[in-house]
N, C-alpha and C positions, 0 to 999 in steps of 0.2 A: 431694803434698800439698794441701789447698784453703786457699785464699787467706783465707777468709772467715773465722777467727778473728784474723788479723792486721788486718782490715781493721775489726772489731768493737773489737780494743782500742783502735786509732786514733781511732775514734768516740768510744768509750767514755771516752778522755782528754780528747778534745776538749769532751765532755760534762760531764765532774766539772770542767775547767778554768771552762767557762762557768757552770758551778752554782754552783763558790767565788765567781766574781765578783758573781753575782747574789746569795749570801746577804749579802753587806756585813758579815761578820762575824756572822751571828745561826748559831745551833745547826740547821741544815736537815740535811736527810739527801740527800747527794751521788747516793748510788744512785737515788733518788727522783727527783730531779731529773734526771739523765740519761736516765732511763725516758721521762720527759715529752718531752724533748727530742727522743730517737730515733723515740719515737712519729710525732710531728709530723712528723720529718724522713722518715721513712717511709711514711707514707700521705699526706702534701700529693700535692696533684695535680703541683706541682713543686717539687725540693729546694729549700728555703727554711731561713732561721733559720741559728744560730751553727754549726752541723753540715755545711750544705751544701757547703760548700768540702773538705770531706776527702776524700782520696782513697778510691777505692773504694765512697763511698756510693751512688753510682747504680747499681753492681754488687748493691748488697745490697737497696737498694731494690726493684729488679727482680727479686732473686729471691724477697724476702719476698712480692711481690707474685702472683708467679707461683704461689708457694705456696698462696696464698690463693684462687685463682682455679681451680687444681686440685683442693683442697679441695671447692669448690663442686660442680665438675661430679662429683665422686667420689660427693659425699653424695646429690645427685638424678639418679640413672641414667635414671630412665623420663624426667623432663622433660627431661631432655639429648638421649634417644632420639627424642623428640617434636617438638621446635625445633631438633635439629641441635646439634652440639659447637661449632660456630664462632660461630652465634648467641648461645648459652648463654655462654660465651666473654668475648662483647663485653658482654652483660648482667652478667656478673659483676664485670667490670672497673667498671662504673658502679655497680653495689652496691655495691662496694668501700668507694666515695667515702662511702655513706650510712650503712654499717652496719659498723663496725671490728669484727675478731677480739678476743674479750676472754679466751681459752683457747688456750696456745701450742700445744694437740694439734693443734687446728683439726679435732677429730673431728665437734663437734657445730656447727661454724660454717654459719652461713645460717639462721638460726630465722625471719629477717624477708624473706626471699626470697619464698616465695611470695607475700604480699602486694605485695613489690617489683614482680615481674614482672606479677601481675594489675592492676598501677597502670598498666602504660605502655601509650600510645596505641598502639604496634605489636602488642599482644597482644589488640586491644579483639573479634576476629574468631577468638578462642581462650576463649571463657569458662569454658573447663574448665582452663584451664592454671592456673589459682591452685590448685583442689581437687587438682587432680594432683601437684604439687607438695609442697601438703602431705601427699600419702599417702606419699611419700618422705620427711619429715622424720618420719613417724607411726613408717614403718619403722625409723629411726635410734632413736627414741625406745624402742621395743619392743625392737629388738637390745641396746641398752645398759642396759634397766631391771634393778632387783635381781631377782632369783630368789625363787621363793616354791612351796609345795606346792598344787597344783591341789586342789580337794575332790573327795571320790570320790562318783560319783553314788549309790553303795550307802549312803551315809550319809544319805541322804535318805529312802530307802525304810523306815529303821527309826525315824524318827521318828512320834509321834501326830500327827494332822491339826493340832492346836490348837499345838503347838510348831513344826511345820514352818511354819506361817504367820509366826510371829514369829522364826524364824531370819533372821539378817542374814548376806548373802554379799557379797563385796568383789572387784570385778575383780582379775583376776591383776595385781602390779604394772607387768608389760609389755603389757597388755592398753591398745589405742588402736582409737577407733572413731570413725565418722563419717558422719552421713547427708547426701546430697549432692541437694538438692530440685531443682537448678536445670541437673543435668547427669550424664549417666552418668559420672562422675568413675572411680567404681572400675572400671568394665570398660575404660575407656579405659588406667588405670594397669596392669591385669593386662597387657591386649594390649601395652603399651611394656617391660614387664618380661618376655614372652615374646617379644620381638624386633619387634615391630609399630612402623611409623615412622606419623605424621600422615596419610600419602597412603593406609594401611590402612584408616583409621576412617570412609570413607564410608558403609559398609553398617551401621553399629553402629546398633542400636537406642535413640532417642534418649529416654530417661525416667529417673528419677530411682534413685536406688541409692546402697548404704550399706554401709560395709565394718568389718571386724573384724581387726585384725591384733593377732597377741598369738604370745609365744615359752615354750610350757610346757616347753620343753627345752632343746637347744642351738640350733636353727635359728628364724627366724621364720615363723609362719605366716599365712595371711588367707583371709579367707572373707566373702561376700557375707553381710551383713546388713541387716535390712527396718529400717522406721520403728518399729516397735514393740520391738524388738531394741536399737535403740539407745537407747530410752526406759526400757527395763529396766534395760540398765548405767547409763545416768543415774542412774538411783535408786540401783542398789545402791553407786555412788560414792558418791553423798550420804548412805548410812548408812541407807539405809530397811529396812525387813522385806521379807522376801521378799512377805507379803501386800500391803503398799505396793508394793512395784517392779511386782507383776503386775498391778494397777491400773492404773498409770503408762503399762505396756504397752499396755493395752487401751485407755485413753484416745486413745493415738497411734493407735491401729488398732483399731477394735471388732471387725474378722475375724479378731485375732490368736487362735493357738491356742496359751495361753501355757505348756500342758505341754509341747507340742513344742519351743517355745523355750528352756524352761527345759534339756530335754533336750539340743538342740543346742549350748548354752551349756557343760553339763557334758561333753558329747562332745569338744568343741572344747580342754576341759582351759583356758576361760576365768576361770574363778570359783574362789574361793578363801573360805575361813572369817575373818569378821571379826575381824582380832586385837586389836581393843579388847574383845570379849567375855569374861567372865573365867568362865562357867559352862562347862559341856559340854551341847551341844545333845542 
């Protein structure tokens, strides 16, 4: 049987006793005070405060921190593959001091990790790392997003030209996209997802790229997306009409074939009808 419940019970009693003393007769919330004390004791670089002397706290601290680091590794598989799990574990331990988990499930822990890793002096020679790590985050977002019914391509073909231009489409709730002007981050991320390591990237063509991640069904899918496609989805997310979104895509890339682009997005099931529209298109 695990000793953890007993450890927590002893720590909780100490926290409640300390909180009771601290209130000096005020009608405070012992549970809230305890959570504050335990949170500080678990996450401080060294055990300190009124709970520091409690038996088993060190074991609980180590287990909690290990769970956070394990979650960061699991949530960023491509990043881990490229930099190595040992290196990422070390960086994750430092990250934990700066960005504490707020969700007990840890399923989404690490939202600030891309910027944290990108700002480390040791990653200066990996300019792609921030964007690749962010793609890991976008995969999580797509995986956990709400379901929605993609719009059927046949619907658009039934609309008169004027009505088509005024139609408002939205990206699917699971759709996430990004344009990488400084590095082929999507190509690197794809390679890592397929098992490549950083040493395998030498022959990669170094040019900007973009990505779309979307979950039209059970699994997250990803596709290369150009600058015009990213601009089009930005416009749709802003609630613009199909006509205005098309103009925004062409402004981003004058060579954009807008009909082909819209056909791709419909084929990838990345678009849905704007739920705020009250009329039938």
